[in-house]
Structure formats: C-alpha cells, structure tokens
C-alpha positions as CSV (number, residue, x, y, z in Angstrom):
1,M,-64.5,-213.8,42.1
2,C,-63.0,-212.4,38.8
3,I,-60.3,-209.8,38.6
4,L,-59.4,-207.8,35.6
5,T,-55.7,-207.6,36.4
6,L,-53.9,-204.9,34.3
7,L,-50.4,-206.0,33.8
8,Q,-47.5,-203.8,32.7
9,I,-45.6,-207.2,31.4
10,N,-42.2,-206.2,32.4
11,L,-42.8,-205.7,35.5
12,L,-43.6,-209.0,36.3
13,D,-40.6,-210.0,38.8
14,C,-38.3,-207.9,36.8
15,P,-34.9,-206.1,38.4
16,T,-36.1,-202.2,39.2
17,D,-33.1,-200.9,37.9
18,S,-33.4,-202.7,34.4
19,R,-36.9,-201.3,33.7
20,P,-37.2,-198.6,31.2
21,D,-38.7,-195.4,31.5
22,N,-41.2,-195.9,28.4
23,L,-41.9,-199.1,30.4
24,S,-46.0,-197.6,31.5
25,V,-47.3,-198.3,27.9
26,I,-47.0,-201.7,27.7
27,Q,-50.5,-203.0,29.4
28,V,-52.0,-207.2,29.3
29,T,-55.7,-207.7,30.5
30,R,-55.8,-210.5,32.3
31,E,-58.9,-212.0,33.7
32,T,-58.5,-214.4,36.7
33,H,-60.4,-216.6,38.7
34,E,-60.2,-217.8,42.6
35,A,-61.6,-221.0,42.6
36,P,-63.8,-221.1,45.6
37,V,-62.8,-222.2,49.0
38,S,-65.8,-225.3,49.4
39,A,-64.7,-226.5,45.6
40,Q,-60.5,-226.7,47.1
41,Q,-61.5,-228.2,50.0
42,R,-64.2,-230.9,48.5
43,L,-61.3,-231.9,46.2
44,G,-58.7,-232.2,49.4
45,L,-60.8,-234.4,50.8
46,A,-60.5,-236.9,47.9
47,G,-57.6,-236.2,47.4
48,G,-55.5,-236.0,50.6
49,T,-52.3,-234.1,51.7
50,N,-49.0,-233.8,49.9
51,W,-45.4,-234.1,52.6
52,Y,-46.5,-230.1,53.3
53,G,-49.7,-231.0,54.5
54,E,-51.2,-229.1,50.7
55,A,-53.1,-230.5,48.8
56,N,-53.0,-233.1,46.1
57,F,-55.2,-231.4,44.0
58,R,-56.3,-228.3,42.7
59,V,-58.8,-226.5,40.5
60,V,-57.2,-223.2,39.0
61,W,-58.1,-220.8,36.5
62,G,-56.3,-220.5,33.7
63,G,-55.8,-217.2,33.7
64,S,-54.4,-216.9,37.2
65,R,-51.9,-219.7,37.4
66,L,-48.6,-218.6,36.4
67,T,-45.3,-220.5,35.8
68,W,-41.5,-219.4,35.8
69,I,-40.2,-219.3,31.7
70,G,-36.8,-218.3,31.0
71,G,-35.1,-217.1,27.3
72,R,-35.0,-213.8,25.1
73,W,-37.8,-211.4,26.2
74,I,-39.0,-208.5,23.2
75,D,-41.3,-205.4,24.7
76,R,-43.0,-203.7,22.2
77,D,-45.5,-200.5,22.9
78,A,-49.0,-200.4,21.4
79,N,-47.6,-199.2,17.9
80,G,-45.4,-202.6,18.0
81,N,-42.3,-200.2,18.3
82,V,-39.1,-202.5,20.7
83,V,-38.8,-200.1,23.4
84,R,-36.8,-203.3,25.2
85,E,-34.9,-206.7,24.4
86,T,-34.0,-209.0,27.6
87,V,-32.7,-212.2,28.8
88,E,-35.0,-213.2,32.0
89,L,-36.9,-215.5,33.7
90,R,-40.9,-214.7,33.8
91,R,-43.5,-215.6,35.3
92,V,-46.6,-216.2,32.5
93,P,-49.7,-218.0,31.6
94,K,-49.3,-221.8,32.0
95,Y,-52.3,-222.9,30.5
96,I,-54.4,-222.2,28.0
97,P,-56.8,-222.4,26.8
98,H,-57.0,-219.5,29.9
99,D,-60.5,-219.0,30.1
100,R,-61.3,-222.7,31.6
101,W,-61.0,-224.0,34.6
102,H,-57.5,-226.5,35.6
103,I,-57.6,-229.7,38.0
104,E,-53.5,-230.0,38.7
105,R,-51.8,-232.5,40.5
106,W,-49.4,-232.4,42.8
107,M,-45.9,-234.1,42.2
108,P,-42.6,-234.4,44.3
109,P,-39.2,-233.5,43.5
110,E,-38.1,-237.2,42.3
111,F,-40.4,-236.8,39.6
112,F,-38.2,-233.6,37.8
113,G,-35.3,-235.9,38.9
114,S,-32.3,-234.2,40.3
115,P,-31.5,-230.2,40.5
116,E,-28.1,-231.5,37.9
117,T,-30.5,-232.8,35.4
118,W,-32.9,-230.3,35.6
119,Y,-30.5,-227.3,34.7
120,A,-28.5,-230.7,32.7
121,Q,-32.0,-230.5,30.4
122,T,-33.7,-226.9,30.9
123,V,-30.3,-225.0,31.1
124,E,-30.2,-222.5,27.8
125,V,-27.2,-219.5,26.6
126,E,-28.7,-216.0,25.4
127,D,-25.7,-213.9,24.4
128,G,-23.5,-215.1,26.7
129,I,-26.2,-215.8,30.0
130,R,-27.4,-218.7,31.0
131,I,-30.4,-219.2,31.5
132,P,-33.2,-221.8,32.8
133,A,-35.7,-222.0,30.3
134,L,-38.2,-223.6,32.7
135,G,-37.1,-221.7,35.5
136,P,-35.8,-222.9,39.1
137,Y,-36.2,-226.6,39.9
138,P,-38.9,-227.3,42.0
139,S,-37.4,-228.3,45.3
140,R,-40.7,-228.6,47.1
141,G,-42.5,-230.4,44.1
142,E,-45.0,-228.3,41.6
143,Y,-48.9,-228.4,39.9
144,E,-48.9,-230.2,37.5
145,H,-52.3,-230.3,34.8
146,C,-54.1,-233.1,35.1
147,F,-57.2,-232.2,33.1
148,T,-59.0,-229.3,32.0
149,L,-62.6,-228.8,33.2
150,E,-64.7,-228.9,30.4
151,H,-67.9,-230.3,27.9
152,G,-67.4,-233.1,24.9
153,N,-67.5,-230.5,23.0
154,G,-64.8,-227.9,24.4
155,Q,-67.6,-225.8,25.7
156,F,-67.0,-224.1,28.5
157,M,-68.5,-226.0,32.2
158,P,-68.5,-224.2,35.1
159,L,-66.7,-224.8,38.5
160,D,-70.7,-225.8,40.4
161,V,-71.5,-228.0,42.7
162,A,-71.9,-231.0,40.3
163,A,-68.3,-230.2,38.4
164,C,-66.9,-230.5,42.1
165,D,-68.6,-233.6,42.7
166,W,-67.7,-235.5,39.5
167,I,-64.3,-234.2,39.7
168,A,-63.8,-235.7,43.9
169,R,-65.7,-238.5,42.4
170,A,-62.8,-239.4,39.6
171,I,-60.1,-238.7,42.1
172,E,-61.4,-241.0,44.6
173,W,-62.2,-243.5,41.8
174,S,-58.4,-243.6,41.5
175,R,-56.4,-243.9,44.6
176,R,-58.5,-247.1,44.9
177,Q,-56.8,-248.6,42.0
178,P,-53.8,-250.3,42.8
179,Q,-50.8,-249.2,40.7
180,K,-50.2,-252.7,39.2
181,A,-53.9,-252.6,37.8
182,T,-53.5,-249.2,36.6
183,R,-50.2,-250.2,34.8
184,Q,-52.1,-253.5,33.8
185,A,-54.7,-251.1,32.4
186,L,-52.4,-248.8,30.5
187,A,-50.8,-252.2,29.2
188,A,-54.1,-253.4,27.5
189,R,-55.2,-250.0,26.2
190,E,-51.7,-250.1,24.5
191,S,-53.1,-253.8,23.1
192,R,-55.2,-252.9,21.5
193,R,-54.7,-249.9,19.8
194,E,-51.6,-252.0,18.5
195,H,-54.3,-254.9,17.4
196,D,-57.1,-251.9,15.6
197,F,-54.0,-250.5,13.5
198,D,-52.7,-253.6,12.8
199,C,-56.4,-254.8,11.5
200,A,-56.3,-251.0,9.8
201,A,-53.0,-252.1,8.1
202,D,-54.4,-255.4,7.1
203,A,-57.6,-253.8,5.7
204,V,-55.3,-251.5,3.7
205,L,-53.4,-253.6,2.1
206,K,-55.4,-256.0,1.0
207,E,-57.4,-253.4,-0.8
208,T,-54.1,-252.0,-3.0
C-alpha cells in the first residue's frame, strides 16, 4: 500500500500550546508504504520472535520508518522565512534512501547499554535545556538496520516473493551459524584484509 502523507512538520509530537498560528504553511509530503503481511510473516517464521512475541526481523519502507531526534529545530515557511526556533524531540525518517525497503533486526535493551550510560552519552544542552539527541532510552529494545533491499547497482528492488524468499534464506542461514564460527569468519576476513594491505604497501615501497 502506497500513501502520500502530508505532514505539518511541527505538529509532529509538538506540545499544542507551543505551536505558532502560522505553522500550517510548513508542509512536507512523504511517501509511505506498508510491507505486505505475507512478507512480514515470512521473515517472522525465518527469524523467530523476541521476548515480547514480536518478529526478530522485519521489513520497513524508508519513508515510513521514523525515529526520535532531539536538538534545535528551525522551521521555515515556503519562502524560507523563519517562523519558529525551538529545542525539542521530533520523529523524523530514520533511513536514507527513503525510497527503498530496509531490513531491520530487533536488538535487546542491553545492546544500547544501561539507561544511565545512554543518557550520559546522548544528552545535549541547548539554551540550558537538557535533551537526549537520540530520544528516550529504548527500554523495550529497538529495531536497527541490517541492510537495504536494492540491486547491486543501487537500483530499486521491489518487495516481491522472490526478494522475501532470498531475505528469509539469508536469515535462516545466519541463525544456523554458531557464534564461534561467525567470530572466526570475521577474524579471517580481517586477517585477509590486513594481508592484502601489507602486500599492496610492499608493492608501493618497492616502486619508490
């Protein structure tokens, strides 16, 4: 399903009493999509569920996936005139490009550290206001980016049956790999990279 969503960008999670009367001139059109239920179910079967019974893996449209960002915001009208400047949390698109499907994996809260560490590392101060730059601590965990669904040349790839099956097979394969084997594979890859770099450096030195 494709929806063209017309947003009043400052009406997004902003306190009612802080909205200026002329805010309606600020408009952003955002194309949103919802992944087919069959695609989400396929990924759910392949990746299993988390503590809350939610899928470990899911697919989202770039223009539909929003995240919290805190900081100073300057809003302008259609002519570029500043109509409002404020420090607050807003929900904005999380991924670029916006016009692609993205695969996400659920990460538990401990992946993000403790709440104390989260706020110590993300809180910024603007005009004496302390605000978490990455939003509230994800106490229920959060979905993070795995990869973008697109062709090798960067062209758009539709979310069809073949794509869903390919994603599901990749997820199923990764789940079958023991953590030790995964770490060994990563270490071997890094070793090869270091070897290739050393060889290239030797070749350059011999030429000079």
